[in-house]
N, C-alpha and C positions, 0 to 999 in steps of 0.2 A: 504494500500500500504506500503510495507516494503522498507527498504533502498536498498535491492537487486533489487526490482522491479523498483525503481527510476533509479538505475544505468543502468539497461537493457533498459529502456525507453530513457534515455539520449544517450546511445550508438547507439540505432536504429535511433534516430533523427539525430545524428551526421553523421551516415553512409548515410542516405538519403540526407542530405545536401552535403556531399562529392560527391555523385553520381550526384547530380544536378549541382554542380560546374564543374564536368568533362564534362557533356553534354553541358553546356554553353560554356566552353573553347574550345571544339573540334567541335562545331556545324559549319556547312558550312556558316551560316549567319554571323558569326563573323570573318571569314577568312580575308576578305578585311581590316577590321579595325585592326586586329592583324598584317597583313602584312605591313600596313602603319606605325604602331607603331614600328615594328621591324626595319624599315628603318630610324627612327628619328635620331639616332646618326650619320648617314652618311649625313644628309642634312646640308647644310651650307647656312644660310640666308645672312650673311655678309661676303664678301670676305676678307681674311686677307691680309694686306699690305706686310707682310714678313719683315718689317723693325722694329726691336725692339728698335732702337734709337729714333723713334718718341714718344714712351712712356716715355723714360727717359728725353727727351727734354721737353715734355709737363709738367712733374713734376718739372723740373728746372725753368720753366717760372712762376710758381705760386709764 
């Protein structure tokens, strides 16, 4: 096996991995999980008080 053969082998294996990742990412089985992950930045577990003074008062009490 020459260096050129090794390069071809690595290129083919990399391309097969790339195609596998594409199939995984765009499969219909993963759609629900990806949709939930896409909405994570918009979920808010704790409501904000909207009062920035409470933070500064808390720091002053220490």
